[in-house]
N, C-alpha and C positions, 0 to 999 in steps of 0.2 A: 617379507623382503619382496610379496605379492603388493599387498598392502602400501608398503611404502612406495615404488613405481606407482602402483596408482595411483596414489596419492600428487607426487610430483610432475605427473604426466598430466592428469585433471588439470591441476596449477598454470603448468606451464601451458594447456591447450588455450586456457580463460584466458592467461593474459597474453597471449599471442592474438588469440582473437578480438582481444580489445584494441590492441593494437594497431593491429591491418582496420579494426573498425573507423578507428582517428586518421589514418592514411587513405580511406576511401577505398580498401582494398578486398572488403567484401561485401556481398550484394548488395544493395539498396535496403530489400524489404528484412534484412537481418541487422540493417546497421543502426541498433538502439543507441550506439552514441549520440551520431549525429540528429535520427529522430526526436531523443530527447532534445536536448539545442536549440531543432527548429518546432516543434510542439512548444519549449519554453517561451520562445521570444512571440510567437505567435500570443499564443495565451497573453503573457505581458505587456504586449503591444494593445491589444484591447482591453485591457482593464488600464490602461495610460489613456484610450479612446474612449472608453463607455465608464469610469468610474462609478462603482455602487455607492460610495464610502468617498466624498467629493472632496474632503480633506487629509484623506490619508495619501501619504506622499510615496511616488511610484518604489521608489529605495525605498518601503517600509522601515518599523523598528523588525530589528533581525534578517531583512532581506540577503545579503550575505553569507550570513551561518545557515541563513536557510539553504544558501546554495549549494554551499559546500557540503552539508547531509545529501543533498540530493545528487550528487556525485560519487562520493562515499559507500552511500548505502545501493544503487545501482551499480554501480562499478566496480571501485576496492572493496568491501569488505566479500563482493559475489566472488571474487577472481582468490583472496582467502579460503574463501570456507568452500570451496568448488571442489576440493581434494579430501573435505573431511565426507561429502555426501557421496563421491565417488566411491571412497571404500566400505561405506555404509553399503551401496548400491552392492558392491563384490559378498560382503556379510549377509545380509539376506540371502544373496542368489544361491551362497554357499550350504545355509539351511532349507533349501527348495521355496523359498519366497519371492517369487519375481512379479513383475508390474501387471502381469493378465491374473495370480491369483483371487482379488477382490472384483473381477469383470464382470460386471451388468448389465454392460452394455457394450456392444462390438462396433465401434463409430468407423469403424472402414469401410461397414459395409453400405454405408449408411451414404446418400448425396452428399454434396461437400457445402451448398447453404445448410445442411442440416447438422453436419458434423462441428461447425465453425457457429455453430445458435447454442448447440447441449453442449458445447466445450465451454462456452461464454459463460451459460446458466449455472454450470454446475462450480464452475473454479470462481465463480464471483459469491453462490450461496458458501463455499466452504470458506471463504473470506468472512464475508456476513456474520459467520459462525464462529470463527476464527475470534476476529473485532470485539462479538461478546462477552468472548470468553476475556479477554486483556480491561473489560473495565469490571466485569462480577470475578474472577480472582484479585484476592487482595497484592499476591507478592508479584503476579501480571504486570498489574494496574499501577507499581512502582514502578516499571519500564518503562509502560506506553504513557507515562508523564511526561514524558519527553516530547511529543506530540502533539498532547495539550497545553503543553507550557507556550504556545505560539499567542501572544496578544496582539499580533493585527493579524488578518488573513491575508494573504497572496499566493498565490499557485505554484511556488516553491515552496512551500510548509506543508503539501502532497505527501514530500516523501523524507520531511523531518520526524525521524524515528529513532530509536534506541535500534544498533544491531542485533540483540536480543529477539526482538520481533522476528527478523529471519530466523532467528533459529524455528521458532515457530509457525511460522506460516508456512516453510518452504518442506517441513514433513506434509504437514497438512493437506499441501498441492498436490503434493507425487499422490496423498490418499486419493485424492480428488481423481489425477488422473489413472489409478488402481482402478477405479469402479469403471469408467469408459476404457478398459482392454488395455491401458499404459501405453494408449494410442495417441498423439497430438496432431491434429489435422497438419494437412501438407504447408494451408495456411494461414496456420496460428497467429502470426507474426499480426494479422489484421486484427485479431485478438486483442494481441499485445499493444499493439499502437492505440487503438479505441480506449483501454485501459486507462492508459497513459494521460492521455486525451481527458478523459470524463474525470477522474482525479485531480488536472490538472485546474478545470475550470469548477469543479467543486470546490474547490481551496482559493479561489483567486476571489479581485475584488469586485467582479460583476453579478451584476441582477439577473441570472433566468431561472426560470422554471418550467422552459419546455411544454407549457401550457397542459392539455390533457396528460403529456406524457411523463408527468409530475410523477404522476402513481407506478410508473414504470421504471424510470431513468432518477440518479440521483439527481441532485444538482446545487448549487451555493447557497441558496436562502434554506434549504430544509439541512446544509449540512454546516452550516454555520452556528446552527442550533444543537447542533453536537458537541460543540466546542463551546457552547454558553459556561458560565460560572455559574448560573444559576440556575438547576433545571427542578424538573417536578421531584416533589417532596416523597423521600424514600426510591425515589430512581438511582440507579448504577447509573443509569445514561441515558441518550435516547438515538434515534436515526443513525443505526450503527452501517446502513447503506455503505457498501465502496463503489461501485457503477448502478447498480439496483437499487433505488428505494421500494422494489414491489417485496422484498421480503420487513421491511418495518411495517407495511400496510398490511400487510397476512397477521405478522407477530405481535402487533399493538406495540410498536416500540419507537413509532413515528411520534413529532412533535414539533408545529410550527404554531405558536400564538400569532404571531406578527413577523414583519416582514420592514423593518427597517433596517435594520443591514445595523445598528447602533449599540446594540449588544456587549457586557461586556464579557470577554472572554478568559477561558483558564478554568482553574483550579483552588478551592481553600489550601491558601500555606502555601501558593505560588510565589508569592512574594519572596522566597526565602529559599527557591529554586534555583541551584547553578544558573550561569544565566551562558557561562562557555560551552563550547566542545566537550571536551578531556570531563568536568563536572557535571555534565549533564548524563554523560555514559557511564560513569563511575556511581552515578546516585540510586539506581537499582538495588544496588549491590549490601548496602551500607540498610543491614536489618533493623536498624534501631528507628528507622524512618516508614517500619510498614505499619500506616495508615492508610484506611480508606475511605477518606472522605472527601463527597464530589458531590455535595447538594446544598 
């Protein structure tokens, strides 16, 4: 019964918090609902004012589908899955595995600025590593195809992904937190909002490279080639960076042959890939389609 009560309480708590966020009844720094809306409107506005691909409509192909994905993945699915993660937390605690089991750094003893910096770098590396697995492991690639089915790039494509990716990302991000002593800095909301903003920019129809910082911070030019239909021969993917491009330059997975922004996006066989939300989210479970061609 303990697990059932924990599941229900976590689900209700997550649902209640989201509803309060919509009603502006939570502190602004934890209001990710309206934070996401504001960041989306700002980046979309910049897309319309400074379009990289001049012929691409502000309401590009799949604009509304991607908008639905954005709120579904960020809120609806998070609410649904919250109870399961609480049950897992209780289970692991019962067998002696806690948030501090794997700790190698105690963030709580460091200055606030260094807490945030280390938190940001560790979690971004975990996401970069997870992202490479989504491309390299065939059965994971079947789910990640949803994100790569985007044919015209825009800010909302950032959160267009199969719900199964949450199942993989969340535990690995939790693992990253365990390395940090299970400690999330008090001002961690700054990191989360920055990550949302960078992710939106990376998928936007805006040509930004950040100058010399392109070797550290990811950018739309670099990320567009991550979505390229044609990749280097023998490659399972390039430019896996989430917020930081640093990892791609370190591990030699960077690739930017030109910057016109007019390349074909997608993957081999995407002409038969489902075009609707339901079909895309059922696709990965069809084992007859377990192929891994993306070159």
